[in-house]
All heavy atoms as TSV, in Angstrom:
chain	resi	resn	atom	element	x	y	z
A	1	MET	N	N	85.121	93.925	107.015
A	1	MET	CA	C	85.997	93.777	105.870
A	1	MET	C	C	86.546	95.137	105.425
A	1	MET	O	O	87.730	95.270	105.160
A	1	MET	CB	C	85.223	93.089	104.738
A	1	MET	CG	C	86.016	92.899	103.492
A	1	MET	SD	S	87.276	91.653	103.757
A	1	MET	CE	C	87.829	91.403	102.136
A	2	LYS	N	N	85.680	96.127	105.344
A	2	LYS	CA	C	86.099	97.454	104.900
A	2	LYS	C	C	87.123	98.051	105.853
A	2	LYS	O	O	88.082	98.692	105.423
A	2	LYS	CB	C	84.885	98.365	104.773
A	2	LYS	CG	C	85.182	99.702	104.156
A	2	LYS	CD	C	83.919	100.502	103.977
A	2	LYS	CE	C	84.225	101.843	103.366
A	2	LYS	NZ	N	83.030	102.650	103.200
A	3	ASP	N	N	86.945	97.831	107.167
A	3	ASP	CA	C	87.890	98.350	108.159
A	3	ASP	C	C	89.272	97.733	107.984
A	3	ASP	O	O	90.283	98.420	108.137
A	3	ASP	CB	C	87.390	98.083	109.578
A	3	ASP	CG	C	86.193	98.947	109.940
A	3	ASP	OD1	O	86.012	99.999	109.303
A	3	ASP	OD2	O	85.456	98.557	110.856
A	4	ILE	N	N	89.318	96.453	107.651
A	4	ILE	CA	C	90.599	95.771	107.453
A	4	ILE	C	C	91.334	96.374	106.258
A	4	ILE	O	O	92.530	96.644	106.324
A	4	ILE	CB	C	90.383	94.257	107.259
A	4	ILE	CG1	C	89.860	93.635	108.564
A	4	ILE	CG2	C	91.674	93.570	106.823
A	4	ILE	CD1	C	89.412	92.202	108.432
A	5	ILE	N	N	90.618	96.607	105.179
A	5	ILE	CA	C	91.223	97.193	103.984
A	5	ILE	C	C	91.712	98.607	104.278
A	5	ILE	O	O	92.821	98.975	103.883
A	5	ILE	CB	C	90.226	97.192	102.802
A	5	ILE	CG1	C	89.850	95.760	102.421
A	5	ILE	CG2	C	90.781	97.942	101.615
A	5	ILE	CD1	C	91.009	94.902	101.985
A	6	LEU	N	N	90.910	99.402	104.970
A	6	LEU	CA	C	91.327	100.767	105.304
A	6	LEU	C	C	92.572	100.774	106.182
A	6	LEU	O	O	93.457	101.606	105.994
A	6	LEU	CB	C	90.181	101.514	105.986
A	6	LEU	CG	C	88.992	101.860	105.093
A	6	LEU	CD1	C	87.872	102.492	105.918
A	6	LEU	CD2	C	89.414	102.772	103.963
A	7	LYS	N	N	92.663	99.832	107.118
A	7	LYS	CA	C	93.856	99.733	107.965
A	7	LYS	C	C	95.079	99.386	107.131
A	7	LYS	O	O	96.154	99.936	107.344
A	7	LYS	CB	C	93.647	98.687	109.064
A	7	LYS	CG	C	92.752	99.160	110.181
A	7	LYS	CD	C	92.591	98.101	111.244
A	7	LYS	CE	C	91.610	98.556	112.302
A	7	LYS	NZ	N	91.399	97.517	113.320
A	8	LYS	N	N	94.906	98.487	106.185
A	8	LYS	CA	C	96.029	98.107	105.321
A	8	LYS	C	C	96.462	99.258	104.429
A	8	LYS	O	O	97.655	99.467	104.196
A	8	LYS	CB	C	95.677	96.881	104.497
A	8	LYS	CG	C	95.545	95.628	105.344
A	8	LYS	CD	C	95.508	94.390	104.533
A	8	LYS	CE	C	95.346	93.167	105.390
A	8	LYS	NZ	N	96.504	92.824	106.179
A	9	ILE	N	N	95.505	100.023	103.930
A	9	ILE	CA	C	95.822	101.192	103.113
A	9	ILE	C	C	96.590	102.209	103.947
A	9	ILE	O	O	97.622	102.746	103.508
A	9	ILE	CB	C	94.551	101.815	102.511
A	9	ILE	CG1	C	93.963	100.877	101.462
A	9	ILE	CG2	C	94.831	103.194	101.916
A	9	ILE	CD1	C	92.568	101.254	100.994
A	10	ASN	N	N	96.129	102.477	105.145
A	10	ASN	CA	C	96.816	103.431	106.031
A	10	ASN	C	C	98.208	102.940	106.401
A	10	ASN	O	O	99.158	103.724	106.437
A	10	ASN	CB	C	95.984	103.687	107.288
A	10	ASN	CG	C	94.773	104.539	107.009
A	10	ASN	OD1	O	94.749	105.311	106.061
A	10	ASN	ND2	N	93.747	104.393	107.828
A	11	ARG	N	N	98.331	101.649	106.654
A	11	ARG	CA	C	99.633	101.083	106.991
A	11	ARG	C	C	100.593	101.213	105.804
A	11	ARG	O	O	101.758	101.568	105.973
A	11	ARG	CB	C	99.488	99.627	107.397
A	11	ARG	CG	C	100.786	99.002	107.820
A	11	ARG	CD	C	100.579	97.621	108.377
A	11	ARG	NE	N	101.863	97.051	108.718
A	11	ARG	CZ	C	102.143	95.782	108.656
A	11	ARG	NH1	N	101.218	94.919	108.294
A	11	ARG	NH2	N	103.332	95.337	108.967
A	12	ALA	N	N	100.108	100.930	104.604
A	12	ALA	CA	C	100.945	101.052	103.407
A	12	ALA	C	C	101.390	102.495	103.208
A	12	ALA	O	O	102.549	102.751	102.865
A	12	ALA	CB	C	100.193	100.547	102.178
A	13	ALA	N	N	100.496	103.441	103.413
A	13	ALA	CA	C	100.838	104.856	103.269
A	13	ALA	C	C	101.900	105.246	104.299
A	13	ALA	O	O	102.844	105.983	103.978
A	13	ALA	CB	C	99.594	105.729	103.421
A	14	PHE	N	N	101.770	104.759	105.518
A	14	PHE	CA	C	102.748	105.046	106.567
A	14	PHE	C	C	104.106	104.450	106.211
A	14	PHE	O	O	105.142	105.108	106.338
A	14	PHE	CB	C	102.246	104.500	107.911
A	14	PHE	CG	C	103.183	104.756	109.047
A	14	PHE	CD1	C	103.292	106.028	109.595
A	14	PHE	CD2	C	103.962	103.743	109.568
A	14	PHE	CE1	C	104.160	106.274	110.649
A	14	PHE	CE2	C	104.832	103.978	110.611
A	14	PHE	CZ	C	104.939	105.248	111.146
A	15	LYS	N	N	104.118	103.203	105.763
A	15	LYS	CA	C	105.374	102.544	105.382
A	15	LYS	C	C	106.020	103.260	104.205
A	15	LYS	O	O	107.242	103.396	104.148
A	15	LYS	CB	C	105.132	101.073	105.025
A	15	LYS	CG	C	104.659	100.228	106.168
A	15	LYS	CD	C	105.777	99.968	107.132
A	15	LYS	CE	C	105.320	99.027	108.228
A	15	LYS	NZ	N	106.373	98.714	109.155
A	16	TYR	N	N	105.217	103.728	103.263
A	16	TYR	CA	C	105.757	104.451	102.115
A	16	TYR	C	C	106.409	105.758	102.577
A	16	TYR	O	O	107.482	106.122	102.096
A	16	TYR	CB	C	104.668	104.726	101.077
A	16	TYR	CG	C	105.191	105.407	99.844
A	16	TYR	CD1	C	105.973	104.718	98.936
A	16	TYR	CD2	C	104.920	106.751	99.595
A	16	TYR	CE1	C	106.471	105.341	97.812
A	16	TYR	CE2	C	105.417	107.377	98.479
A	16	TYR	CZ	C	106.194	106.673	97.581
A	16	TYR	OH	O	106.694	107.298	96.469
A	17	SER	N	N	105.788	106.424	103.534
A	17	SER	CA	C	106.375	107.650	104.090
A	17	SER	C	C	107.719	107.353	104.744
A	17	SER	O	O	108.674	108.121	104.602
A	17	SER	CB	C	105.431	108.291	105.106
A	17	SER	OG	O	104.273	108.734	104.484
A	18	ASP	N	N	107.807	106.230	105.458
A	18	ASP	CA	C	109.075	105.816	106.064
A	18	ASP	C	C	110.133	105.566	104.991
A	18	ASP	O	O	111.289	105.952	105.141
A	18	ASP	CB	C	108.897	104.540	106.889
A	18	ASP	CG	C	108.248	104.785	108.233
A	18	ASP	OD1	O	108.119	105.950	108.641
A	18	ASP	OD2	O	107.866	103.779	108.872
A	19	TYR	N	N	109.730	104.893	103.917
A	19	TYR	CA	C	110.638	104.606	102.808
A	19	TYR	C	C	111.164	105.894	102.189
A	19	TYR	O	O	112.364	106.045	101.962
A	19	TYR	CB	C	109.912	103.743	101.768
A	19	TYR	CG	C	110.483	103.815	100.382
A	19	TYR	CD1	C	111.670	103.155	100.064
A	19	TYR	CD2	C	109.859	104.543	99.374
A	19	TYR	CE1	C	112.202	103.221	98.789
A	19	TYR	CE2	C	110.378	104.610	98.108
A	19	TYR	CZ	C	111.551	103.945	97.819
A	19	TYR	OH	O	112.070	104.022	96.562
A	20	ILE	N	N	110.282	106.852	101.931
A	20	ILE	CA	C	110.679	108.127	101.333
A	20	ILE	C	C	111.648	108.870	102.258
A	20	ILE	O	O	112.664	109.411	101.808
A	20	ILE	CB	C	109.443	109.001	101.013
A	20	ILE	CG1	C	108.607	108.339	99.917
A	20	ILE	CG2	C	109.839	110.408	100.620
A	20	ILE	CD1	C	109.303	108.205	98.587
A	21	ALA	N	N	111.359	108.880	103.544
A	21	ALA	CA	C	112.234	109.563	104.505
A	21	ALA	C	C	113.606	108.896	104.564
A	21	ALA	O	O	114.637	109.583	104.600
A	21	ALA	CB	C	111.590	109.581	105.886
A	22	ALA	N	N	113.647	107.566	104.563
A	22	ALA	CA	C	114.917	106.848	104.600
A	22	ALA	C	C	115.723	107.105	103.332
A	22	ALA	O	O	116.938	107.348	103.388
A	22	ALA	CB	C	114.675	105.349	104.787
A	23	CYS	N	N	115.065	107.074	102.182
A	23	CYS	CA	C	115.759	107.350	100.917
A	23	CYS	C	C	116.290	108.776	100.878
A	23	CYS	O	O	117.392	109.014	100.372
A	23	CYS	CB	C	114.836	107.090	99.727
A	23	CYS	SG	S	114.729	105.342	99.295
A	24	ASP	N	N	115.549	109.704	101.423
A	24	ASP	CA	C	116.010	111.090	101.471
A	24	ASP	C	C	117.290	111.206	102.302
A	24	ASP	O	O	118.242	111.876	101.905
A	24	ASP	CB	C	114.911	111.990	102.032
A	24	ASP	CG	C	115.301	113.453	102.011
A	24	ASP	OD1	O	115.670	113.952	100.923
A	24	ASP	OD2	O	115.242	114.098	103.080
A	25	LYS	N	N	117.339	110.515	103.428
A	25	LYS	CA	C	118.537	110.537	104.280
A	25	LYS	C	C	119.729	109.900	103.569
A	25	LYS	O	O	120.850	110.402	103.649
A	25	LYS	CB	C	118.263	109.828	105.602
A	25	LYS	CG	C	117.326	110.591	106.509
A	25	LYS	CD	C	117.013	109.817	107.763
A	25	LYS	CE	C	115.982	110.562	108.600
A	25	LYS	NZ	N	115.551	109.777	109.758
A	26	ILE	N	N	119.484	108.804	102.863
A	26	ILE	CA	C	120.558	108.136	102.121
A	26	ILE	C	C	121.087	109.055	101.025
A	26	ILE	O	O	122.294	109.186	100.841
A	26	ILE	CB	C	120.061	106.796	101.537
A	26	ILE	CG1	C	119.784	105.803	102.677
A	26	ILE	CG2	C	121.060	106.227	100.538
A	26	ILE	CD1	C	119.019	104.574	102.254
A	27	ALA	N	N	120.186	109.705	100.295
A	27	ALA	CA	C	120.591	110.609	99.215
A	27	ALA	C	C	121.393	111.792	99.764
A	27	ALA	O	O	122.400	112.191	99.161
A	27	ALA	CB	C	119.366	111.102	98.443
A	28	ARG	N	N	120.973	112.341	100.891
A	28	ARG	CA	C	121.711	113.464	101.483
A	28	ARG	C	C	123.110	113.032	101.921
A	28	ARG	O	O	124.078	113.777	101.766
A	28	ARG	CB	C	120.945	114.061	102.658
A	28	ARG	CG	C	119.837	115.004	102.186
A	28	ARG	CD	C	119.210	115.763	103.324
A	28	ARG	NE	N	118.109	114.936	103.838
A	28	ARG	CZ	C	117.831	114.730	105.113
A	28	ARG	NH1	N	118.517	115.330	106.049
A	28	ARG	NH2	N	116.830	113.954	105.475
A	29	GLU	N	N	123.214	111.828	102.464
A	29	GLU	CA	C	124.530	111.319	102.868
A	29	GLU	C	C	125.403	111.069	101.638
A	29	GLU	O	O	126.594	111.398	101.636
A	29	GLU	CB	C	124.372	110.032	103.681
A	29	GLU	CG	C	125.649	109.527	104.281
A	29	GLU	CD	C	126.290	110.480	105.276
A	29	GLU	OE1	O	125.572	111.192	105.994
A	29	GLU	OE2	O	127.540	110.512	105.336
A	30	ALA	N	N	124.832	110.523	100.589
A	30	ALA	CA	C	125.581	110.281	99.354
A	30	ALA	C	C	126.042	111.596	98.737
A	30	ALA	O	O	127.161	111.685	98.213
A	30	ALA	CB	C	124.727	109.495	98.361
A	31	GLN	N	N	125.199	112.619	98.813
A	31	GLN	CA	C	125.535	113.920	98.231
A	31	GLN	C	C	126.816	114.484	98.827
A	31	GLN	O	O	127.568	115.176	98.145
A	31	GLN	CB	C	124.378	114.907	98.429
A	31	GLN	CG	C	124.617	116.275	97.816
A	31	GLN	CD	C	124.687	116.235	96.302
A	31	GLN	OE1	O	123.722	115.876	95.666
A	31	GLN	NE2	N	125.820	116.607	95.738
A	32	LYS	N	N	127.104	114.152	100.068
A	32	LYS	CA	C	128.325	114.632	100.722
A	32	LYS	C	C	129.581	114.139	100.013
A	32	LYS	O	O	130.649	114.732	100.139
A	32	LYS	CB	C	128.365	114.185	102.188
A	32	LYS	CG	C	127.277	114.806	103.044
A	32	LYS	CD	C	127.320	114.236	104.446
A	32	LYS	CE	C	126.185	114.777	105.302
A	32	LYS	NZ	N	126.177	114.158	106.641
A	33	HIS	N	N	129.463	113.038	99.259
A	33	HIS	CA	C	130.605	112.438	98.588
A	33	HIS	C	C	130.649	112.762	97.091
A	33	HIS	O	O	131.550	112.311	96.393
A	33	HIS	CB	C	130.584	110.925	98.774
A	33	HIS	CG	C	130.570	110.517	100.205
A	33	HIS	ND1	N	131.701	110.543	101.001
A	33	HIS	CD2	C	129.558	110.109	101.012
A	33	HIS	CE1	C	131.394	110.149	102.219
A	33	HIS	NE2	N	130.099	109.878	102.258
A	34	ILE	N	N	129.686	113.529	96.610
A	34	ILE	CA	C	129.587	113.862	95.185
A	34	ILE	C	C	129.790	115.361	95.029
A	34	ILE	O	O	129.028	116.149	95.583
A	34	ILE	CB	C	128.192	113.476	94.623
A	34	ILE	CG1	C	127.870	112.008	94.887
A	34	ILE	CG2	C	128.097	113.807	93.147
A	34	ILE	CD1	C	128.802	111.034	94.246
A	35	ASP	N	N	130.817	115.731	94.290
A	35	ASP	CA	C	131.050	117.164	94.095
A	35	ASP	C	C	130.812	117.615	92.652
A	35	ASP	O	O	130.952	118.776	92.344
A	35	ASP	CB	C	132.458	117.554	94.553
A	35	ASP	CG	C	133.542	116.828	93.795
A	35	ASP	OD1	O	133.234	115.993	92.923
A	35	ASP	OD2	O	134.725	117.098	94.084
A	36	TRP	N	N	130.445	116.700	91.779
A	36	TRP	CA	C	130.245	117.069	90.378
A	36	TRP	C	C	128.786	117.187	89.971
A	36	TRP	O	O	128.483	117.550	88.834
A	36	TRP	CB	C	130.958	116.080	89.457
A	36	TRP	CG	C	130.369	114.700	89.465
A	36	TRP	CD1	C	129.353	114.246	88.679
A	36	TRP	CD2	C	130.734	113.617	90.301
A	36	TRP	NE1	N	129.071	112.940	88.975
A	36	TRP	CE2	C	129.906	112.521	89.966
A	36	TRP	CE3	C	131.685	113.439	91.304
A	36	TRP	CZ2	C	130.006	111.291	90.600
A	36	TRP	CZ3	C	131.762	112.215	91.915
A	36	TRP	CH2	C	130.944	111.164	91.575
A	37	SER	N	N	127.868	116.897	90.896
A	37	SER	CA	C	126.452	116.974	90.551
A	37	SER	C	C	125.609	117.182	91.794
A	37	SER	O	O	125.930	116.668	92.869
A	37	SER	CB	C	126.011	115.685	89.848
A	37	SER	OG	O	124.632	115.733	89.566
A	38	ASP	N	N	124.517	117.913	91.634
A	38	ASP	CA	C	123.539	118.075	92.711
A	38	ASP	C	C	122.350	117.137	92.523
A	38	ASP	O	O	121.440	117.137	93.333
A	38	ASP	CB	C	123.035	119.523	92.758
A	38	ASP	CG	C	124.118	120.479	93.214
A	38	ASP	OD1	O	125.027	120.051	93.946
A	38	ASP	OD2	O	124.048	121.658	92.833
A	39	ARG	N	N	122.366	116.372	91.452
A	39	ARG	CA	C	121.244	115.484	91.137
A	39	ARG	C	C	121.500	114.084	91.703
A	39	ARG	O	O	121.822	113.146	90.976
A	39	ARG	CB	C	121.023	115.442	89.636
A	39	ARG	CG	C	120.493	116.756	89.094
A	39	ARG	CD	C	120.299	116.790	87.605
A	39	ARG	NE	N	120.030	115.508	86.987
A	39	ARG	CZ	C	120.318	115.228	85.722
A	39	ARG	NH1	N	120.874	116.130	84.955
A	39	ARG	NH2	N	120.049	114.035	85.224
A	40	VAL	N	N	121.388	113.955	93.005
A	40	VAL	CA	C	121.576	112.677	93.683
A	40	VAL	C	C	120.245	112.275	94.304
A	40	VAL	O	O	119.597	113.073	94.975
A	40	VAL	CB	C	122.665	112.776	94.777
A	40	VAL	CG1	C	122.793	111.468	95.527
A	40	VAL	CG2	C	123.989	113.182	94.174
A	41	SER	N	N	119.840	111.036	94.056
A	41	SER	CA	C	118.601	110.541	94.651
A	41	SER	C	C	118.799	109.100	95.086
A	41	SER	O	O	119.831	108.489	94.826
A	41	SER	CB	C	117.439	110.657	93.657
A	41	SER	OG	O	117.658	109.819	92.545
A	42	CYS	N	N	117.815	108.579	95.743
A	42	CYS	CA	C	117.837	107.206	96.223
A	42	CYS	C	C	116.484	106.592	95.886
A	42	CYS	O	O	115.444	107.213	96.128
A	42	CYS	CB	C	118.079	107.196	97.729
A	42	CYS	SG	S	117.906	105.577	98.483
A	43	GLU	N	N	116.536	105.395	95.311
A	43	GLU	CA	C	115.292	104.720	94.950
A	43	GLU	C	C	115.455	103.218	95.095
A	43	GLU	O	O	116.577	102.710	95.111
A	43	GLU	CB	C	114.904	105.055	93.513
A	43	GLU	CG	C	114.608	106.519	93.326
A	43	GLU	CD	C	113.832	106.779	92.054
A	43	GLU	OE1	O	113.059	105.904	91.643
A	43	GLU	OE2	O	114.020	107.860	91.501
A	44	TYR	N	N	114.324	102.541	95.174
A	44	TYR	CA	C	114.314	101.083	95.210
A	44	TYR	C	C	114.094	100.554	93.803
A	44	TYR	O	O	113.139	100.939	93.126
A	44	TYR	CB	C	113.192	100.586	96.132
A	44	TYR	CG	C	113.079	99.087	96.151
A	44	TYR	CD1	C	113.929	98.330	96.952
A	44	TYR	CD2	C	112.147	98.423	95.375
A	44	TYR	CE1	C	113.846	96.952	96.972
A	44	TYR	CE2	C	112.048	97.043	95.388
A	44	TYR	CZ	C	112.899	96.310	96.180
A	44	TYR	OH	O	112.827	94.953	96.192
A	45	TYR	N	N	115.007	99.697	93.346
A	45	TYR	CA	C	114.871	99.025	92.057
A	45	TYR	C	C	114.604	97.553	92.346
A	45	TYR	O	O	115.401	96.913	93.043
A	45	TYR	CB	C	116.135	99.193	91.220
A	45	TYR	CG	C	116.323	100.606	90.721
A	45	TYR	CD1	C	117.018	101.545	91.472
A	45	TYR	CD2	C	115.783	101.001	89.514
A	45	TYR	CE1	C	117.177	102.846	91.029
A	45	TYR	CE2	C	115.934	102.308	89.057
A	45	TYR	CZ	C	116.636	103.216	89.815
A	45	TYR	OH	O	116.781	104.497	89.369
A	46	PRO	N	N	113.500	96.996	91.840
A	46	PRO	CA	C	113.119	95.628	92.193
A	46	PRO	C	C	114.232	94.581	92.042
A	46	PRO	O	O	114.380	93.718	92.884
A	46	PRO	CB	C	111.949	95.327	91.253
A	46	PRO	CG	C	111.339	96.667	91.011
A	46	PRO	CD	C	112.511	97.626	90.966
A	47	ALA	N	N	115.029	94.658	91.018
A	47	ALA	CA	C	116.079	93.657	90.826
A	47	ALA	C	C	117.323	93.933	91.658
A	47	ALA	O	O	118.104	93.023	91.924
A	47	ALA	CB	C	116.457	93.578	89.352
A	48	ASP	N	N	117.514	95.179	92.089
A	48	ASP	CA	C	118.756	95.566	92.749
A	48	ASP	C	C	118.606	96.000	94.198
A	48	ASP	O	O	119.580	96.031	94.930
A	48	ASP	CB	C	119.408	96.720	91.979
A	48	ASP	CG	C	119.757	96.314	90.558
A	48	ASP	OD1	O	120.280	95.203	90.378
A	48	ASP	OD2	O	119.490	97.102	89.637
A	49	GLY	N	N	117.442	96.414	94.606
A	49	GLY	CA	C	117.251	96.914	95.954
A	49	GLY	C	C	117.438	98.424	96.003
A	49	GLY	O	O	117.211	99.126	95.024
A	50	ILE	N	N	117.869	98.924	97.147
A	50	ILE	CA	C	118.060	100.361	97.332
A	50	ILE	C	C	119.319	100.806	96.588
A	50	ILE	O	O	120.395	100.252	96.798
A	50	ILE	CB	C	118.178	100.716	98.829
A	50	ILE	CG1	C	116.912	100.304	99.584
A	50	ILE	CG2	C	118.475	102.198	99.020
A	50	ILE	CD1	C	115.674	101.068	99.186
A	51	CYS	N	N	119.150	101.804	95.734
A	51	CYS	CA	C	120.250	102.296	94.909
A	51	CYS	C	C	120.375	103.803	95.030
A	51	CYS	O	O	119.407	104.497	95.306
A	51	CYS	CB	C	120.016	101.946	93.436
A	51	CYS	SG	S	120.080	100.175	93.117
A	52	VAL	N	N	121.597	104.272	94.805
A	52	VAL	CA	C	121.877	105.697	94.729
A	52	VAL	C	C	121.951	106.037	93.248
A	52	VAL	O	O	122.632	105.347	92.482
A	52	VAL	CB	C	123.211	106.036	95.434
A	52	VAL	CG1	C	123.586	107.484	95.217
A	52	VAL	CG2	C	123.123	105.716	96.913
A	53	GLU	N	N	121.243	107.094	92.856
A	53	GLU	CA	C	121.255	107.532	91.463
A	53	GLU	C	C	121.898	108.913	91.401
A	53	GLU	O	O	121.480	109.833	92.089
A	53	GLU	CB	C	119.836	107.589	90.913
A	53	GLU	CG	C	119.778	107.931	89.454
A	53	GLU	CD	C	118.374	107.882	88.891
A	53	GLU	OE1	O	117.443	107.445	89.602
A	53	GLU	OE2	O	118.210	108.299	87.741
A	54	ILE	N	N	122.939	109.009	90.585
A	54	ILE	CA	C	123.644	110.277	90.390
A	54	ILE	C	C	123.487	110.619	88.914
A	54	ILE	O	O	124.020	109.903	88.062
A	54	ILE	CB	C	125.126	110.164	90.761
A	54	ILE	CG1	C	125.259	109.640	92.185
A	54	ILE	CG2	C	125.829	111.509	90.600
A	54	ILE	CD1	C	126.545	108.935	92.470
A	55	GLU	N	N	122.730	111.677	88.663
A	55	GLU	CA	C	122.308	112.008	87.311
A	55	GLU	C	C	121.636	110.766	86.733
A	55	GLU	O	O	120.657	110.324	87.289
A	55	GLU	CB	C	123.475	112.546	86.490
A	55	GLU	CG	C	123.976	113.874	87.028
A	55	GLU	CD	C	125.139	114.451	86.269
A	55	GLU	OE1	O	125.686	113.790	85.366
A	55	GLU	OE2	O	125.496	115.599	86.586
A	56	GLU	N	N	122.164	110.162	85.671
A	56	GLU	CA	C	121.525	108.959	85.130
A	56	GLU	C	C	122.275	107.684	85.506
A	56	GLU	O	O	121.935	106.597	85.052
A	56	GLU	CB	C	121.369	109.055	83.609
A	56	GLU	CG	C	122.667	109.067	82.842
A	56	GLU	CD	C	123.292	110.447	82.726
A	56	GLU	OE1	O	122.660	111.454	83.045
A	56	GLU	OE2	O	124.460	110.500	82.323
A	57	HIS	N	N	123.275	107.785	86.365
A	57	HIS	CA	C	124.072	106.639	86.782
A	57	HIS	C	C	123.500	106.051	88.074
A	57	HIS	O	O	123.190	106.776	89.009
A	57	HIS	CB	C	125.526	107.053	86.989
A	57	HIS	CG	C	126.099	107.749	85.801
A	57	HIS	ND1	N	126.424	107.098	84.635
A	57	HIS	CD2	C	126.383	109.049	85.585
A	57	HIS	CE1	C	126.894	107.954	83.757
A	57	HIS	NE2	N	126.870	109.152	84.315
A	58	VAL	N	N	123.405	104.728	88.110
A	58	VAL	CA	C	122.801	104.042	89.252
A	58	VAL	C	C	123.813	103.081	89.856
A	58	VAL	O	O	124.511	102.357	89.142
A	58	VAL	CB	C	121.535	103.266	88.810
A	58	VAL	CG1	C	120.950	102.481	89.968
A	58	VAL	CG2	C	120.502	104.213	88.236
A	59	CYS	N	N	123.896	103.094	91.187
A	59	CYS	CA	C	124.804	102.206	91.906
A	59	CYS	C	C	124.070	101.665	93.139
A	59	CYS	O	O	123.369	102.414	93.830
A	59	CYS	CB	C	126.048	102.989	92.332
A	59	CYS	SG	S	127.270	102.018	93.223
A	60	HIS	N	N	124.244	100.397	93.405
A	60	HIS	CA	C	123.665	99.809	94.608
A	60	HIS	C	C	124.165	100.595	95.822
A	60	HIS	O	O	125.348	100.938	95.905
A	60	HIS	CB	C	124.083	98.340	94.704
A	60	HIS	CG	C	123.337	97.576	95.739
A	60	HIS	ND1	N	123.802	97.463	97.024
A	60	HIS	CD2	C	122.154	96.929	95.684
A	60	HIS	CE1	C	122.936	96.750	97.727
A	60	HIS	NE2	N	121.934	96.415	96.943
A	61	ALA	N	N	123.301	100.938	96.748
A	61	ALA	CA	C	123.650	101.796	97.886
A	61	ALA	C	C	124.795	101.222	98.715
A	61	ALA	O	O	125.709	101.954	99.102
A	61	ALA	CB	C	122.427	102.053	98.755
A	62	PHE	N	N	124.769	99.921	99.000
A	62	PHE	CA	C	125.852	99.324	99.782
A	62	PHE	C	C	127.181	99.471	99.057
A	62	PHE	O	O	128.191	99.832	99.664
A	62	PHE	CB	C	125.573	97.841	100.061
A	62	PHE	CG	C	124.469	97.617	101.050
A	62	PHE	CD1	C	123.306	96.990	100.660
A	62	PHE	CD2	C	124.595	98.025	102.369
A	62	PHE	CE1	C	122.278	96.781	101.564
A	62	PHE	CE2	C	123.578	97.824	103.287
A	62	PHE	CZ	C	122.423	97.197	102.873
A	63	THR	N	N	127.187	99.217	97.763
A	63	THR	CA	C	128.409	99.339	96.971
A	63	THR	C	C	128.902	100.779	96.969
A	63	THR	O	O	130.102	101.033	97.149
A	63	THR	CB	C	128.162	98.861	95.528
A	63	THR	OG1	O	127.693	97.519	95.561
A	63	THR	CG2	C	129.428	98.959	94.693
A	64	PHE	N	N	127.998	101.726	96.775
A	64	PHE	CA	C	128.381	103.132	96.763
A	64	PHE	C	C	129.102	103.519	98.046
A	64	PHE	O	O	130.186	104.082	98.022
A	64	PHE	CB	C	127.149	104.020	96.561
A	64	PHE	CG	C	127.465	105.475	96.630
A	64	PHE	CD1	C	127.911	106.165	95.511
A	64	PHE	CD2	C	127.332	106.192	97.819
A	64	PHE	CE1	C	128.243	107.509	95.571
A	64	PHE	CE2	C	127.647	107.531	97.881
A	64	PHE	CZ	C	128.096	108.192	96.763
A	65	PHE	N	N	128.514	103.181	99.193
A	65	PHE	CA	C	129.104	103.610	100.455
A	65	PHE	C	C	130.368	102.817	100.801
A	65	PHE	O	O	131.250	103.325	101.493
A	65	PHE	CB	C	128.072	103.567	101.579
A	65	PHE	CG	C	127.078	104.688	101.457
A	65	PHE	CD1	C	125.782	104.443	101.034
A	65	PHE	CD2	C	127.439	105.993	101.722
A	65	PHE	CE1	C	124.864	105.473	100.910
A	65	PHE	CE2	C	126.548	107.037	101.589
A	65	PHE	CZ	C	125.259	106.772	101.180
A	66	GLU	N	N	130.500	101.587	100.302
A	66	GLU	CA	C	131.755	100.861	100.469
A	66	GLU	C	C	132.866	101.525	99.669
A	66	GLU	O	O	133.991	101.629	100.129
A	66	GLU	CB	C	131.597	99.391	100.027
A	66	GLU	CG	C	130.856	98.546	101.012
A	66	GLU	CD	C	130.700	97.106	100.545
A	66	GLU	OE1	O	131.125	96.778	99.410
A	66	GLU	OE2	O	130.132	96.319	101.300
A	67	LEU	N	N	132.543	101.980	98.460
A	67	LEU	CA	C	133.539	102.602	97.605
A	67	LEU	C	C	133.993	103.968	98.120
A	67	LEU	O	O	135.155	104.334	97.928
A	67	LEU	CB	C	133.004	102.751	96.166
A	67	LEU	CG	C	132.820	101.438	95.416
A	67	LEU	CD1	C	132.109	101.695	94.097
A	67	LEU	CD2	C	134.161	100.766	95.182
A	68	VAL	N	N	133.132	104.696	98.763
A	68	VAL	CA	C	133.514	106.031	99.236
A	68	VAL	C	C	134.240	105.997	100.582
A	68	VAL	O	O	134.753	107.020	101.015
A	68	VAL	CB	C	132.323	107.022	99.300
A	68	VAL	CG1	C	131.752	107.220	97.921
A	68	VAL	CG2	C	131.272	106.567	100.283
A	69	GLU	N	N	134.288	104.840	101.221
A	69	GLU	CA	C	135.017	104.732	102.509
A	69	GLU	C	C	136.433	104.988	102.320
A	69	GLU	O	O	137.351	104.871	101.946
A	69	GLU	CB	C	134.806	103.365	103.141
A	69	GLU	CG	C	133.621	103.307	104.017
A	69	GLU	CD	C	133.554	101.986	104.776
A	69	GLU	OE1	O	134.418	101.133	104.639
A	69	GLU	OE2	O	132.591	101.827	105.518
């Protein structure tokens, strides 16, 4: 039982690392389209999914990249 829990904990930590790396890449790509602020981040919001945050403004990531096309 303990081994199963430890495997799940390790798997969750690995998946979280993947999530952080993916969000970092999204934020860096979004930053290329923002010239008025260096405060660009990417986070998961439970009701909205993956979002780009610019200063205190939040936009769904898909919408953001559709608008900058």
